C-alpha positions as CSV (number, residue, x, y, z in Angstrom):
1,X,-12.9,-4.3,5.7
2,X,-9.1,-4.2,6.2
3,X,-8.7,-7.1,3.7
4,X,-10.8,-5.4,1.1
5,X,-8.8,-2.2,1.5
6,X,-5.6,-4.1,1.2
7,X,-6.9,-5.6,-2.2
8,X,-7.8,-2.1,-3.4
9,X,-4.2,-0.9,-2.5
10,X,-2.7,-3.8,-4.4
11,X,-4.9,-3.2,-7.4
12,X,-4.0,0.5,-7.3
13,X,-0.3,-0.2,-7.2
14,X,-0.6,-2.6,-10.1
15,X,-2.8,-0.3,-12.2
16,X,-0.6,2.8,-11.5
17,X,2.6,0.9,-12.1
18,X,1.5,-0.6,-15.4
19,X,-0.1,2.5,-16.8
20,X,2.7,4.7,-15.5
21,X,5.2,2.4,-17.3
22,X,3.3,2.5,-20.5
23,X,2.9,6.3,-20.2
24,X,6.6,6.7,-20.5
25,X,6.3,5.7,-24.2
26,X,2.9,7.1,-25.2
27,X,4.1,10.5,-26.3
28,X,6.6,8.9,-28.7
29,X,4.1,6.3,-29.9
30,X,1.6,9.1,-30.6
31,X,4.0,10.8,-32.9
32,X,4.6,13.6,-30.4
33,X,0.9,14.5,-30.2
34,X,0.6,17.6,-28.0
35,X,-2.5,16.3,-26.3
36,X,-0.7,13.1,-25.3
37,X,2.1,15.3,-24.0
38,X,-0.2,17.0,-21.6
39,X,-0.6,13.8,-19.6
40,X,2.6,11.8,-20.4
41,X,6.3,12.8,-20.3
42,X,7.5,14.8,-23.3
43,X,11.2,14.6,-22.3
44,X,13.4,13.0,-19.7
45,X,13.2,15.8,-17.1
46,X,12.2,14.9,-13.5
47,X,9.2,17.1,-13.8
48,X,7.8,15.3,-16.8
49,X,8.5,11.9,-15.1
50,X,6.3,13.0,-12.1
51,X,3.4,12.6,-14.6
52,X,4.1,8.9,-14.7
53,X,2.6,8.6,-11.2
54,X,0.2,11.6,-11.0
55,X,-2.1,10.9,-14.0
56,X,-2.4,7.1,-13.7
57,X,-3.0,7.4,-10.0
58,X,-5.6,10.1,-10.5
59,X,-7.3,8.0,-13.1
60,X,-7.4,5.0,-10.7
61,X,-8.9,7.2,-8.0
62,X,-11.6,8.4,-10.4
63,X,-12.4,4.8,-11.3
64,X,-12.7,3.9,-7.6
65,X,-15.0,6.9,-7.1
66,X,-17.2,5.7,-10.0
67,X,-17.3,2.2,-8.5
68,X,-18.1,3.7,-5.0
69,X,-15.2,2.0,-3.3
70,X,-15.8,2.5,0.4
71,X,-12.9,4.1,2.4
72,X,-13.2,5.0,6.1
73,X,-11.2,8.2,5.7
74,X,-12.7,10.9,3.6
75,X,-11.8,9.4,0.2
76,X,-11.0,12.7,-1.6
77,X,-8.6,13.8,1.2
78,X,-6.9,10.5,1.6
79,X,-6.4,10.3,-2.2
80,X,-5.1,13.8,-2.3
81,X,-2.5,13.1,0.4
82,X,-1.4,9.9,-1.4
83,X,-1.3,11.6,-4.8
84,X,0.7,14.6,-3.6
85,X,3.1,12.4,-1.5
86,X,3.8,10.0,-4.3
87,X,4.3,12.7,-6.9
88,X,6.6,14.7,-4.6
89,X,8.5,11.6,-3.6
90,X,9.8,11.1,-7.2
91,X,12.1,14.3,-7.2
92,X,13.0,13.8,-3.5
93,X,14.3,10.2,-4.2
94,X,15.9,11.1,-7.5
95,X,17.8,14.2,-6.2
96,X,18.8,12.3,-3.0
97,X,20.3,9.4,-4.8
98,X,21.9,11.5,-7.6
99,X,23.3,13.9,-4.9
100,X,24.9,10.9,-3.2
101,X,26.2,9.2,-6.3
102,X,26.9,12.3,-8.4
103,X,25.1,10.8,-11.4
104,X,21.9,9.0,-12.3
105,X,21.3,5.4,-13.3
106,X,18.3,4.1,-15.3
107,X,17.6,1.2,-12.9
108,X,17.5,3.6,-9.9
109,X,15.3,6.0,-11.9
110,X,12.9,3.2,-12.5
111,X,13.0,2.0,-8.9
112,X,12.3,5.6,-7.8
113,X,9.0,5.5,-9.7
114,X,7.9,2.1,-8.3
115,X,8.9,3.0,-4.7
116,X,6.9,6.3,-5.0
117,X,3.8,4.4,-6.3
118,X,4.1,1.8,-3.5
119,X,4.7,4.5,-0.8
120,X,1.7,6.6,-2.0
121,X,-0.7,3.6,-1.9
122,X,0.7,2.4,1.4
123,X,0.1,5.8,2.9
124,X,-3.5,5.9,1.7
125,X,-4.1,2.4,3.1
126,X,-2.5,3.3,6.5
127,X,-4.7,6.5,6.7
128,X,-7.8,4.5,5.8
129,X,-7.3,1.7,8.4
130,X,-6.2,4.2,11.1
131,X,-9.6,5.9,10.9
132,X,-8.0,9.3,11.2
133,X,-10.2,12.2,10.3
134,X,-8.9,15.0,8.1
135,X,-10.5,18.4,8.7
136,X,-12.6,20.0,6.0
137,X,-10.2,22.9,5.9
138,X,-7.3,20.6,5.3
139,X,-9.3,18.7,2.6
140,X,-10.0,21.9,0.8
141,X,-6.3,22.9,0.9
142,X,-5.3,19.4,-0.3
143,X,-7.8,19.4,-3.1
144,X,-6.7,22.9,-4.2
145,X,-3.0,21.9,-4.2
146,X,-3.8,18.8,-6.2
147,X,-5.7,21.0,-8.8
148,X,-2.8,23.4,-8.8
149,X,-0.3,20.7,-9.6
150,X,-2.7,19.3,-12.3
151,X,-2.7,22.8,-13.9
152,X,1.0,23.1,-13.6
153,X,1.5,19.9,-15.4
154,X,-0.6,21.2,-18.3
155,X,1.0,24.6,-18.4
156,X,4.6,23.6,-17.8
157,X,4.6,20.9,-20.5
158,X,4.6,23.6,-23.2
159,X,6.2,26.5,-21.1
160,X,8.6,25.0,-18.6
161,X,10.4,27.4,-16.3
162,X,14.2,27.6,-16.4
163,X,14.7,25.6,-13.3
164,X,16.6,22.3,-12.7
165,X,13.5,20.3,-12.1
166,X,12.5,21.0,-15.7
167,X,15.9,20.3,-17.3
168,X,17.0,16.9,-18.6
169,X,19.5,15.4,-16.1
170,X,23.0,15.0,-17.5
């Protein structure tokens, strides 16, 4: 079972990395289609780049659910933990390295995305093989938080708050 879970982790990393990379260009390729902008970055802000991980990973998890991929940990909860962790890791890594350097570099921005994808899937794999149980209350909160972030991506694409996370880094 561990070997099978490892293969699911690798396929998830590959799928999310490839689709996330392509997603960076979809809004431009679509001629700035507002529907494409709901799920792909519409500008170079950190917030918009969090979509590169969130939506491809969510799509991968939906595909796994359709294919009835067996995971020992409650699949929905483990997926939510991984999705939230990976998505939040993008701004944490970005602002950490730019705070240290005082500026941002495209290669490090790209590495931030791939590290976040890898860390998210590794976390889910580790949770799955550990056999840890997540309480139903925690699952409910994790699912609600995932839904809230999903809605925030949809709303803040067209109405971003005036906060640094939503500004294009200099």
